[in-house]
C-alpha positions in Angstrom: -8.3 15.0 -34.2 -9.6 11.5 -33.4 -8.8 9.5 -30.3 -8.6 5.7 -30.4 -10.5 3.8 -28.0 -7.6 3.0 -25.9 -6.7 6.6 -25.6 -10.3 7.7 -24.9 -10.6 5.3 -22.2 -7.4 6.4 -20.6 -8.5 10.1 -20.7 -11.7 9.0 -19.2 -10.1 7.1 -16.4 -7.7 10.0 -15.6 -10.6 12.5 -15.6 -12.6 10.2 -13.5 -9.7 10.0 -10.9 -9.8 13.6 -10.2 -13.5 13.5 -9.8 -13.3 10.2 -7.7 -11.1 12.2 -5.2 -13.5 15.1 -4.8 -16.6 13.3 -4.7 -15.0 10.5 -2.1 -15.6 7.3 -4.4 -12.2 5.8 -3.3 -12.8 3.1 -0.3 -10.7 0.7 1.5 -11.4 -3.1 1.8 -9.8 -5.1 4.3 -8.2 -8.5 3.8 -7.9 -10.6 6.8 -4.6 -12.2 7.5 -4.5 -15.1 9.6 -2.2 -17.9 10.9 -3.3 -21.1 8.9 -2.3 -23.3 12.1 -4.2 -21.4 14.8 -6.7 -19.7 12.9 -5.6 -16.4 14.8 -6.3 -13.5 13.0 -2.8 -11.5 12.8 -3.9 -8.5 11.0 -5.2 -7.0 7.9 -4.4 -5.7 4.6 -5.8 -2.4 3.4 -6.8 -2.6 -0.3 -7.6 0.6 -2.4 -10.9 0.2 -4.6 -12.6 2.8 -6.6 -16.5 2.6 -6.3 -17.2 4.3 -9.8 -20.7 5.4 -10.3 -21.1 3.7 -13.5 -18.6 0.9 -13.8 -18.9 -0.4 -10.2 -15.9 -1.4 -8.3 -12.5 -1.0 -10.2 -9.5 -2.7 -8.8 -6.4 -0.8 -8.3 -4.3 -2.6 -11.0 -6.6 -0.7 -13.5 -6.1 2.7 -12.0 -3.0 3.0 -9.5 -0.5 3.6 -12.2 -2.6 6.7 -13.4 -2.7 8.0 -10.1 1.2 8.1 -10.1 1.1 9.5 -13.5 -1.0 12.5 -12.5 0.5 13.0 -9.2 -2.3 11.8 -7.1 -0.9 8.7 -5.3 1.1 10.6 -2.4 -2.1 12.1 -1.3 -4.3 8.8 -1.6 -1.5 6.9 0.1 -1.6 9.4 3.1 -5.3 9.0 3.0 -5.2 5.2 3.2 -2.7 5.5 6.1 -4.8 7.7 8.3 -8.2 5.8 7.7 -6.6 2.2 7.9 -4.4 3.0 11.0 -7.5 4.7 12.7 -9.9 1.7 11.8 -7.2 -0.7 13.4 -7.1 1.4 16.5 -10.9 1.4 16.5 -11.1 -2.4 16.2 -8.2 -2.9 18.8 -10.0 -0.8 21.4 -13.3 -2.6 20.7 -11.7 -5.8 21.3 -12.2 -7.4 18.1 -8.4 -7.6 17.2 -5.5 -8.0 19.7 -3.3 -5.2 20.6 -0.1 -6.5 18.3 -2.6 -6.9 15.3 -1.1 -5.6 12.2 -2.3 -3.3 9.3 -0.6 -3.7 6.0 -0.7 -1.0 3.5 0.7 -0.9 -0.1 3.3 1.8 -1.2 3.8 2.5 -4.9 7.3 3.2 -6.3 6.3 7.0 -6.8 5.6 7.5 -2.9 9.5 6.6 -2.4 10.3 9.8 -4.3 8.0 11.8 -1.7 10.5 13.4 0.9 7.5 13.7 3.2 6.6 9.8 3.2 8.3 8.9 6.7 6.9 12.0 8.6 3.4 11.1 6.9 3.7 7.7 8.2 5.0 9.0 11.5 1.9 11.5 11.6 -0.7 8.8 10.7 0.7 6.5 13.6 0.7 9.4 15.9 -3.1 10.4 14.8 -4.5 6.7 15.2 -2.4 6.2 18.6 -0.6 3.3 17.2 2.9 2.0 17.4 5.1 1.5 14.5 5.0 -2.4 15.5 1.3 -2.2 14.4 2.3 -1.6 10.8 3.7 -3.1 7.7 4.5 -1.3 4.7 4.4 -3.6 1.3 6.7 -2.8 -1.7 6.7 -4.4 -5.0 9.8 -6.1 -6.2 10.3 -3.9 -9.0 10.5 -0.9 -6.7 13.7 -2.6 -4.9 15.2 -3.3 -8.4 15.5 0.5 -8.7 18.6 0.4 -6.0 18.9 3.9 -5.2 20.3 5.1 -1.8 17.4 7.6 -1.2 15.0 4.6 -1.3 17.1 2.5 1.0 17.3 5.5 3.4 13.6 5.8 3.5 13.2 1.9 4.3 15.7 2.3 7.0 13.8 5.3 8.4 10.6 3.4 8.4 12.4 0.6 10.2 13.3 2.9 12.8 9.8 3.6 13.5 9.4 0.0 14.2 7.4 -0.6 11.0 8.1 -3.8 9.1 9.0 -3.9 5.5 7.1 -6.8 3.3 8.2 -7.5 -0.2 5.1 -8.2 -2.3 4.8 -10.1 -5.5 8.3 -11.8 -4.9 9.2 -14.0 -7.9 7.5 -11.9 -10.7 10.8 -9.7 -11.4 14.2 -10.2 -11.1 15.2 -10.1 -7.2 17.3 -13.0 -6.0 17.4 -14.0 -2.3 21.0 -12.7 -2.3 20.0 -9.4 -3.7 17.4 -9.1 -1.0 20.2 -9.1 1.7 20.7 -5.4 0.6 17.4 -4.4 2.1 15.6 -4.4 5.6 12.9 -6.7 4.6 10.9 -8.5 7.3 8.3 -10.4 5.2 8.7 -12.0 1.7 5.2 -12.5 0.0 5.7 -15.0 -2.7 3.6 -14.2 -5.9 1.1 -16.9 -6.4 1.9 -17.4 -10.1 5.6 -18.4 -8.6 4.0 -20.7 -6.1 1.9 -22.6 -8.9 
């Protein structure tokens, strides 16, 4: 049986992801978010990267869907929340950021199917001694298009913790502004291709 190049690459990536978790090859890069008028830092976005020992830094677009496929995305998501929330607490305590600084984390569609998501967010907030008001959860437009009641309930439960909800990549899918009224969205991140 002969694997074509695409299948072999996929298999290598999947095997590599299992090892990456064990070896601690996943890292978080932080992107500053600032007010363009005042130049004041408002917060940061936690961005997952894979520091592959041979291929270098691999961006999430190339591997997150595989994390979902093999069932690792919830565990990695939990790790991202714990680490990034704790990092925010440390930077606030050192006076590098204001007490109301925000940490944005991305949620994959698969994480919404995890019944423990809200309790994991709550536990990560407690662990880092942060308020829900310090956190923004980013969801992509296609996640909302699934329109199931469980997902809306999860979003509402997150809002009850004080967490803000951002819709990322708006303009790349099919959601209309009218459609958005169904969801508890606080922030709309318009996709750069749409802005162009």
